[in-house]
C-alpha positions as CSV (number, residue, x, y, z in Angstrom):
1,M,65.8,7.5,120.6
2,L,66.0,11.3,120.9
3,V,67.8,10.9,124.2
4,I,70.4,8.7,122.7
5,I,71.0,11.2,119.8
6,I,71.4,14.0,122.3
7,I,73.8,12.0,124.4
8,L,76.0,10.8,121.5
9,G,75.9,13.9,119.4
10,G,74.9,16.7,121.6
11,N,78.4,17.8,122.5
12,D,79.3,18.1,118.8
13,Y,76.1,19.9,118.0
14,F,76.1,22.5,120.8
15,F,79.9,22.7,121.2
16,P,81.4,22.1,117.7
17,Y,85.1,21.3,117.6
18,V,87.1,24.0,115.9
19,Q,90.1,22.5,114.2
20,T,93.0,24.9,114.2
21,S,95.5,25.2,111.3
22,E,98.4,22.9,112.1
23,D,100.6,24.7,109.6
24,E,100.0,28.1,111.1
25,N,100.6,26.7,114.6
26,R,104.0,25.2,113.4
27,L,104.9,28.5,111.7
28,I,104.2,30.6,114.9
29,H,106.2,28.1,116.9
30,Y,109.1,28.3,114.5
31,L,109.2,32.1,114.3
32,F,108.9,33.0,118.0
33,S,110.1,29.9,119.8
34,E,112.7,27.9,117.8
35,Q,114.5,31.0,116.6
36,G,114.5,32.7,119.9
37,Y,113.0,35.9,118.6
38,N,113.3,38.9,120.9
39,A,110.9,41.8,120.3
40,L,113.1,44.2,122.2
41,V,116.0,44.0,119.7
42,R,116.1,46.0,116.5
43,P,115.7,43.8,113.3
44,I,119.3,44.1,112.2
45,Q,122.2,41.7,111.8
46,H,124.9,44.1,112.9
47,S,124.8,46.8,115.5
48,N,126.0,49.5,113.1
49,E,123.1,49.0,110.6
50,T,120.1,51.2,110.4
51,V,116.5,50.1,110.2
52,V,114.7,51.7,107.3
53,V,111.0,52.3,108.1
54,S,108.8,53.2,105.2
55,F,106.2,55.7,106.6
56,G,103.0,57.0,105.0
57,L,99.9,58.9,106.1
58,L,96.4,58.3,104.8
59,L,94.1,61.1,105.8
60,V,90.6,59.6,106.2
61,Q,88.8,62.7,107.4
62,L,89.6,66.2,108.5
63,I,87.3,66.2,111.5
64,H,87.6,69.8,112.6
65,V,89.9,72.9,112.8
66,Y,89.6,74.8,116.0
67,E,90.6,78.3,114.9
68,K,90.4,79.8,118.4
69,E,92.5,77.1,120.0
70,Q,94.7,76.7,116.8
71,I,94.2,72.9,116.8
72,M,93.5,70.5,113.9
73,K,91.7,67.2,114.6
74,T,92.2,64.5,112.0
75,N,91.3,60.8,111.4
76,T,94.3,59.1,109.9
77,W,95.8,55.7,109.1
78,L,99.5,55.3,109.6
79,H,101.3,53.0,107.1
80,M,104.6,51.6,108.3
81,K,106.7,48.9,106.7
82,W,110.1,47.5,107.5
83,Y,112.1,44.2,107.0
84,D,113.0,41.7,109.7
85,S,115.4,39.0,108.6
86,Q,114.3,36.7,111.6
87,L,110.7,36.7,110.4
88,R,111.3,34.9,107.1
89,W,110.1,31.4,106.2
90,N,109.6,29.1,103.2
91,P,105.8,28.9,102.3
92,D,106.2,25.4,100.9
93,R,107.1,24.0,104.3
94,Y,104.0,25.5,106.0
95,G,101.1,24.7,103.7
96,G,101.7,27.6,101.4
97,I,101.1,30.3,104.1
98,R,102.6,33.5,102.7
99,Q,101.5,36.0,105.4
100,I,100.1,35.9,109.0
101,S,98.8,38.5,111.5
102,V,100.3,38.6,115.0
103,P,99.9,41.0,118.0
104,F,102.2,44.0,117.8
105,T,103.8,43.0,121.1
106,N,105.2,39.9,119.6
107,V,107.5,41.8,117.2
108,W,109.7,44.9,117.2
109,T,107.8,48.1,116.3
110,P,109.2,51.6,115.9
111,D,108.1,54.0,118.6
112,V,106.8,56.7,116.2
113,V,104.9,59.6,117.9
114,L,103.4,62.8,116.8
115,F,105.7,65.5,118.0
116,N,103.3,68.5,117.7
117,N,100.5,66.8,119.5
118,A,98.0,69.0,121.3
119,D,96.1,66.7,123.7
120,G,98.8,64.6,125.3
121,N,98.2,61.4,123.3
122,Y,101.5,61.1,121.4
123,E,101.4,57.4,120.7
124,V,99.0,55.5,118.5
125,P,95.9,54.9,120.7
126,F,94.8,51.6,119.0
127,K,97.5,49.0,118.7
128,S,96.4,46.9,115.8
129,K,98.0,43.6,114.7
130,V,101.0,43.5,112.4
131,I,101.2,41.6,109.1
132,L,104.2,39.3,108.6
133,V,105.1,38.4,105.0
134,H,107.2,35.3,104.2
135,T,109.9,37.6,102.7
136,G,110.6,39.2,106.1
137,E,108.4,42.2,105.4
138,V,106.5,43.6,108.4
139,Q,103.5,45.8,107.8
140,W,101.7,47.8,110.4
141,V,98.6,50.0,109.7
142,P,97.2,51.4,112.9
143,P,94.3,53.9,112.8
144,A,94.5,57.1,114.9
145,I,92.6,60.3,115.7
146,Y,95.1,63.1,116.3
147,K,94.9,66.6,117.7
148,S,97.9,68.5,116.4
149,S,98.8,72.1,117.0
150,C,98.5,74.4,113.9
151,R,99.2,78.1,113.5
152,I,96.1,79.7,112.0
153,D,96.5,82.7,109.7
154,V,93.2,84.6,109.7
155,K,94.2,87.7,107.7
156,F,92.0,86.9,104.8
157,F,89.2,85.2,106.7
158,P,86.8,83.7,105.5
159,F,88.7,83.5,102.1
160,D,91.8,82.0,103.7
161,T,94.0,79.0,103.1
162,Q,95.8,77.2,105.9
163,E,98.9,74.9,106.1
164,C,99.0,72.6,109.1
165,E,101.9,70.3,109.8
166,M,101.9,66.8,111.3
167,R,105.4,65.9,112.5
168,F,106.3,62.3,113.1
169,A,109.5,60.8,114.4
170,S,110.9,58.1,116.7
171,W,110.9,59.1,120.3
172,T,114.0,57.1,121.4
173,Y,115.9,56.0,118.3
174,N,118.3,58.4,116.6
175,A,119.1,58.8,112.9
176,R,121.8,56.1,113.0
177,E,119.4,53.5,114.5
178,V,116.1,54.2,112.7
179,T,115.6,56.3,109.5
180,F,112.5,56.9,107.4
181,A,111.5,56.6,103.8
182,N,108.4,57.3,101.8
183,Y,105.6,54.7,101.6
184,P,105.4,53.2,99.0
185,E,109.0,53.0,98.0
186,E,108.5,53.7,94.3
187,Q,107.7,57.3,95.3
188,D,111.0,57.8,97.0
189,K,113.4,60.4,95.8
190,T,117.1,61.0,96.5
191,V,117.6,62.3,100.0
192,E,120.3,65.0,100.5
193,I,120.9,66.0,104.1
194,N,122.9,69.0,105.0
195,T,124.8,69.6,108.2
196,L,122.5,71.7,110.5
197,L,122.6,73.3,113.9
198,P,120.1,72.2,116.5
199,Q,116.5,73.4,115.8
200,Q,117.2,74.0,112.2
201,A,115.9,71.9,109.3
202,I,115.9,71.6,105.6
203,S,113.3,70.1,103.3
204,V,114.8,67.3,101.3
205,N,111.8,65.4,100.0
206,S,108.3,66.2,99.0
207,D,105.5,64.0,97.7
208,E,101.7,64.0,97.4
209,K,99.7,61.8,99.8
210,Y,96.2,62.8,99.0
211,K,94.1,59.7,98.5
212,D,90.6,59.0,97.2
213,D,89.5,57.5,100.5
214,Y,89.3,60.9,102.0
215,L,85.9,61.8,103.5
216,E,85.0,65.4,102.5
217,S,84.7,68.0,105.2
218,G,81.8,70.5,105.2
219,T,84.1,73.4,106.1
220,W,87.4,72.7,104.4
221,D,88.7,71.5,101.1
222,V,92.0,69.6,101.3
223,I,94.2,70.8,98.4
224,S,97.2,68.5,98.9
225,I,99.3,66.7,101.5
226,P,103.0,66.9,100.5
227,S,105.6,65.3,102.8
228,K,109.2,66.1,103.5
229,F,112.1,64.7,105.6
230,V,113.7,66.9,108.2
231,H,117.1,65.9,109.5
232,Y,118.2,67.6,112.8
233,R,121.9,67.2,113.0
234,S,123.5,68.3,116.3
235,N,126.9,70.0,116.5
236,A,129.9,68.6,118.4
237,S,129.2,70.4,121.7
238,S,125.6,69.2,121.8
239,L,124.6,66.1,123.8
240,S,121.4,65.4,121.8
241,P,121.7,62.9,119.0
242,D,120.7,63.3,115.4
243,Y,117.1,62.4,114.5
244,I,114.9,62.5,111.5
245,E,111.4,63.8,111.2
246,I,108.9,63.1,108.5
247,V,106.6,66.1,108.1
248,F,103.2,66.0,106.4
249,L,101.9,69.5,105.4
250,I,98.2,69.5,105.0
251,K,97.2,72.4,102.7
252,M,93.5,73.3,102.9
253,S,91.2,76.1,101.9
254,R,88.0,77.2,103.6
255,K,84.7,76.7,102.0
256,T,83.3,80.2,101.8
257,L,79.6,79.7,100.9
258,Y,78.4,79.7,104.6
259,Y,80.3,82.8,105.6
260,T,79.5,84.6,102.4
261,V,75.7,84.1,102.9
262,N,75.7,84.7,106.7
263,L,78.5,87.2,107.2
264,I,79.9,88.9,104.1
265,V,76.6,89.8,102.3
266,P,74.8,91.2,105.5
267,T,77.8,93.3,106.4
268,G,78.1,94.6,102.8
269,L,74.4,95.5,102.8
270,M,74.9,97.4,106.1
271,G,77.6,99.4,104.5
272,I,75.3,100.4,101.7
273,L,72.5,101.2,104.2
274,I,74.8,103.6,106.0
275,C,75.4,105.5,102.7
276,I,71.7,105.6,102.0
277,V,70.9,106.8,105.6
278,F,73.3,109.7,105.0
279,C,71.3,110.8,102.0
280,L,67.9,110.8,103.9
281,P,66.5,114.2,104.8
282,T,67.1,115.5,108.3
283,A,63.3,115.8,108.9
284,A,62.9,112.0,108.5
285,G,61.9,110.8,112.0
286,E,63.3,107.3,111.7
287,K,66.7,108.3,110.5
288,M,68.4,108.1,113.9
289,T,66.5,104.9,114.7
290,L,67.8,103.2,111.6
291,C,71.3,104.4,112.3
292,M,71.2,102.9,115.8
293,S,69.7,99.6,114.5
294,I,72.6,99.3,112.0
295,L,75.0,100.1,114.9
296,L,73.6,97.3,117.0
297,A,73.7,94.8,114.1
298,L,77.4,95.7,113.4
299,N,78.1,95.0,117.1
300,L,76.5,91.6,116.7
301,F,78.6,90.7,113.7
302,Q,81.7,92.0,115.4
303,L,81.0,89.6,118.4
304,L,80.5,86.7,115.9
305,V,83.8,87.3,114.2
306,T,85.6,87.7,117.6
307,K,84.1,84.3,118.8
308,I,85.4,82.5,115.7
309,L,88.8,83.9,115.3
310,P,91.8,83.2,117.6
311,P,92.7,86.0,120.1
312,T,96.0,86.9,118.4
313,S,97.6,90.2,117.9
314,A,99.9,89.1,115.1
315,V,97.5,90.2,112.4
316,V,94.1,91.9,112.2
317,P,91.7,90.2,109.8
318,L,90.4,92.2,106.9
319,I,86.8,91.5,107.9
320,A,87.5,93.0,111.3
321,K,89.0,96.1,109.7
322,Y,85.9,96.4,107.5
323,L,83.5,96.1,110.5
324,L,85.5,98.6,112.4
325,F,85.5,101.0,109.5
326,T,81.7,100.6,108.9
327,F,81.1,101.0,112.7
328,T,83.1,104.2,112.8
329,L,81.4,105.5,109.6
330,N,78.0,104.8,111.1
331,V,79.0,106.9,114.2
332,L,80.1,109.7,111.9
333,V,76.8,109.5,110.0
334,I,74.9,109.9,113.3
335,G,77.1,112.9,114.3
336,V,76.9,114.5,110.9
337,G,73.2,113.9,110.5
338,G,72.6,115.6,113.8
339,S,74.7,118.6,112.9
340,I,72.8,119.2,109.7
341,G,69.8,120.7,111.5
342,F,72.1,123.1,113.3
343,A,73.9,124.1,110.2
344,V,77.2,124.4,111.9
345,P,80.0,125.4,109.5
346,A,82.8,123.0,109.1
347,K,86.2,123.9,110.3
348,K,88.8,125.2,107.9
349,F,91.0,122.2,108.4
350,A,88.3,119.9,107.1
351,F,88.2,121.8,103.8
352,S,92.0,122.0,103.6
353,Y,92.3,118.2,104.3
354,V,89.7,117.3,101.7
355,M,91.1,119.4,99.0
356,N,94.7,118.4,99.7
357,R,93.8,114.7,99.7
358,M,91.8,115.0,96.5
359,G,94.8,116.9,95.0
360,D,97.2,114.2,96.1
361,E,95.1,111.2,95.2
362,I,93.6,112.5,91.9
363,A,95.0,115.7,90.6
364,I,98.7,114.9,90.7
365,D,98.2,111.5,89.0
366,V,96.0,113.1,86.2
367,D,97.1,116.6,85.6
368,P,98.9,119.1,88.0
369,R,96.7,121.9,86.7
370,Y,93.7,120.3,88.5
371,K,95.3,121.0,91.9
372,S,95.3,124.8,91.3
373,M,91.6,124.5,90.3
374,L,90.8,122.6,93.5
375,I,92.5,125.4,95.5
376,K,90.4,128.0,93.8
377,I,87.2,126.0,94.6
378,S,88.3,125.7,98.3
379,T,88.8,129.5,98.4
380,M,85.4,130.2,96.9
381,I,83.7,127.9,99.4
382,N,85.5,129.5,102.4
383,T,84.5,133.0,101.2
384,N,80.8,132.1,100.5
385,T,79.1,131.7,103.9
386,S,75.8,130.3,102.8
387,F,77.4,127.8,100.4
388,H,79.8,126.9,103.2
389,T,77.0,126.2,105.6
390,R,75.0,124.0,103.3
391,L,78.0,121.8,102.3
392,S,79.5,121.7,105.8
393,P,78.2,118.2,106.9
394,Y,78.8,116.6,103.5
395,L,82.4,117.8,103.4
396,L,82.9,116.4,106.9
397,F,81.5,113.1,105.7
398,L,83.9,113.2,102.7
399,C,86.7,114.1,105.0
400,S,86.1,111.1,107.2
401,I,86.0,108.8,104.2
402,L,89.3,110.1,102.9
403,F,90.8,109.8,106.3
404,F,89.9,106.1,106.7
405,Y,91.0,105.5,103.1
406,Q,94.4,106.8,104.0
407,V,94.6,104.7,107.2
408,Y,93.4,101.3,105.9
409,L,94.5,101.4,102.3
């Protein structure tokens, strides 16, 4: 009996028959066979018409910002929508089917690429299916991980904010064949395009695209993602056609807790230690040892900052200026501390420089009479040899501080 059951029903048990949707099969045959649909032709009725592609960017995750290479890596979803009159149908004739999913190769798709790509992958790496709606609407939402070039401004590192662009456009279609609009359409604004020379652009639209689906980064806070359209219009003598770019500007600020605890606070404490070391008596045996230890620690932090920041000469970060100033101040402390035991009088230019700087920075702003008083004090110090000898290293130290104050501030 068991053998008979297996013979009669075994095929249905082990290999069940999957019944396909007859309505969906007829619909696919109608759209791509009966109508003679060609995926190589733009979805227009007349050759002078323009395909309007609604384009949006959903930032899922800001993966990393490579400051040294000036590259931003992001995980995004591209939202594209357009209308194709040949892909319309009546749902009542096909079992109430209102939308279907088909491979992207079966329909026309815009060749949108990331113009400022940094790794050579300009196209969307994963070609997902497209969604066809009975009204002729075509939706395509491919995910992509992009590496885009970004100019990093490190002047105020680590308390800096960055603005990185992602520039999308069609690679082959010009502005008369394919144009772009915001996605969704209810956020569109009036677009005004001015006549421009090649390589010039004007922002004609802006909109916020920051979504709740964003996965927070441990290093950066994304402030906003406004978008704008850029129309490159060629002049009469140029052979290049007009084209439109849609630019997403990712504004982000760096989270400063990590760098404050591991970089700012230690370097600040080292600056305080340098001032304390200067006040230590000359007879202290570990004074020079402490100065050399601070010097080595400053070198370590200088190497750390150099490793993080890009090797650019456009701007010097403030943290690098501070480390250089502290490093130089430490060297001066070592030199001045060694000269205290020898009691070498300071040169006259040191006293003159200190008094003149104090007069320029303080006396003139407060009361001009103070300047004459400082001149009298300078004369008294120069005539009193013992007083001059005792204050010699301290005035040199004050001279160095005023010098670097003038250079950096």
